N, C-alpha and C positions, 0 to 999 in steps of 0.2 A: 591551559587558560592563562591569559595575559596577566591576571591579577596574582598569579602564583610566581611570576618571574621575579628575579632579584631586582631591587632598585639600586642602581650603582651609587655608592656612597651613602646608602641608607643607614648604615651603622657607623656614622661619623662621630667619634668620641674625642678627636684631637684636632682636626683641621678646622679652618675658620668658618666654613659654611655649615648650615644645618644638614643639608644633603649635599655632599661634595663628591661629584662624579669626576673630578679632575685627577690627573696623574701628575705628581710632582717629581721632576728629575733633577738630581744633583750629580754633577760629573767631576771627576778628578782625572789625573793622567792614567790611573790604573783601575778605576772602578766607577760604575754608574749606580747611583742609589735611586730606586723607584719607591715612592711613597704614595699610598692611596688608602681610601676608607673602604672597609669591607662592604659588600653588598648586603642589603636587607633581604632576607629570604623567608618564605613560608614553606612549611613542610606539612603536607596533607591539609592545607587550608589554615594552619595555625602559625601565626607569626612568632618566630623565635626571638627572644630578647637579645638585644645587642650585647656583645661581650660574652655570651654563653659559649660553651665549648662546641656545641652543635653549630652555632653560627660561624665559627672559625674553621671547623673541620669539614663541613659539608661542601662548600664551594671549592673548586680546584681552579686556581688561577695559573694560566700559562702566559708568559710574556714573549712576544715576538718583536723582532726588529727588522726594518727594511730601510736600506739606504737609497736615497734618491740620486739618480745620475744627474750630473750637471753638464750642460753643454756650454762650452766657451766661458767657464767660470760663472755661469748665470743659470738660475733655475727659472724657467718660464712658467707662466700660469697654467698653460695647457699640460705641461709635464707634471706639475704639482697635483692638479686635480685628477689626472689619470692615475697617479700613484695612490691618492686618497681613495679613489674608486676601487683599487685592488685591496683595500684594507677595510671594507665595510661588512663583509660577512665572514664568519669563522672559516668556512671552507676556502674562501679566497685568501684569507690571511695565511692559512697553512701552506698554500702553494706559492704565495708571493713573498713571504718573509721567512726569517730564520728563527727557530725556537731558541730562546736565551736560557742558559743554565743559571739557575737561581740558588742563592744561599740565604738562609735566615728569612724565609718567607713568612 
């Protein structure tokens, strides 16, 4: 049922918005840092409080990356939206992108 699905960013305790579904990327020459707010979840119809151990241990987050090919040093609108279309559903993401190894999640 839709009302049991996680609300992305629903357990935002640090980032600027009340419900922050954004992903913040910070990159250096050797590392990319991904920061996001945990999803708000319900278990058996009961909302788990944000910050609880259940809240942080039940959802499993996988991060995938996909590089966009550039033609003649330029990314066209059609190419961009075709790539976005390949990242809309979990099964499409798994076939179109590469799973990133994570540390300290």
